N, C-alpha and C positions, 0 to 999 in steps of 0.2 A: 764782405766783409763788413759788419756791422760795428756800429761806434755806440760804446755807453758815455749817456751824458754825465758828466763829472757833477755831483754831488758835492754837500760840504761834509759828507760821511767821505764820499772817495777821496777829496782832497787831504782829509785828515789822516786816512790809512794810508796813503802816500807819503806824506810826511813821515809819518814812524817809521815805515820801511826805507825811507831815505836818512831819517836819525840812525836806524839802526845800521844800514849799510857805511855809515861814514866814520865807523870805527872797525879797525883790520880785525880785532877779535872777534866782535860779533858777526862780522862778516862772512870771517871763518867757519863760525859755529853754523851759520844758516846754510853755509856751501857746503859742510858735513853732513848736515839732517838732510840733505836734497837728497843723500845717497841711501843714508837709513836711519833710524832712532839711534840714540846714543847714550851713554851715563857720564855724567858731567867728570867724573875720574877720565873717562876713554879720551874725551873731547879737550880736558885740558891739556893732557898727554901731547895729543897729536897736535895742537897748535902752540906748546911749549909755554904755556902760561901756568900759574900756580892755580891751586884748586879754589882758593879765595876769588881769586880772580874770574875762576871760570862762572863760580857763584854768582858774581857782581853782574856778567855780563846775560847769564841766564836769565837772572829776576829781569833784567832791564827788557831782554826780548820777550819775555811774557807779559810785561805790564804793556809792552807795545802789541800784544796780542799775536805776535809771531812765532812762538814756540809753546808747545803745552807739556807737562810734566805728567808723566804717569806713572803712580805707585807701584811699584814690583818687590812685594814682602816690605825688607828694611830699606832700601834701595829706590831710586826714582829713576827714571830714564825720560829721556825729551825727543820730541819730535815735532815737526814743521805745523803748526795749527790749522791749515787749509792746505790742502792739497793742490790748490792751483798755483801754490808758491814756487814748487819745485821747479814747475816748467817754464813760470815768470823769471827764477834766478837762471836757468839754464840760455833763455833768449837774452837775459842782460851780459851774458857772459859772451856773447856773439856780436855785442855793439862794439864797433870799432869807434874811440875818441881820440881827435886830432887836439895834441896838446902840443899848445905855443911855445916853441924851443925859446924866445925871449922872455918868456913867463915863468917858465920851470927848467932852470938851466942849474944842474949844481946844488952849490950850499945853500944858493938864495932862495931857490924853490919853496913857495909857501902853499904849495895845493897839497902836500901830504900831512 
């Protein structure tokens, strides 16, 4: 197994990914796009958000360099910007995190 030496660019890219994943809607968009490209209206319907919210989240993800817009006549569809992102998201889904029950119990949880 080879290890990539982390550069400032790598660190910035991971920070952008972390920021993107810190919001449930943005995370949902990334997870949906790992399956297939999609139109914003379809993503909004699938995630139960308004089209305006979806537009804002897609703009954020484009700004982070994680998704790209592809013109399709009068419409635009979105896909993951890098083919390595889908397998990376699949790997992240396999990570099991231990949550300290004293930290995250009921109404007082500050992790969400």
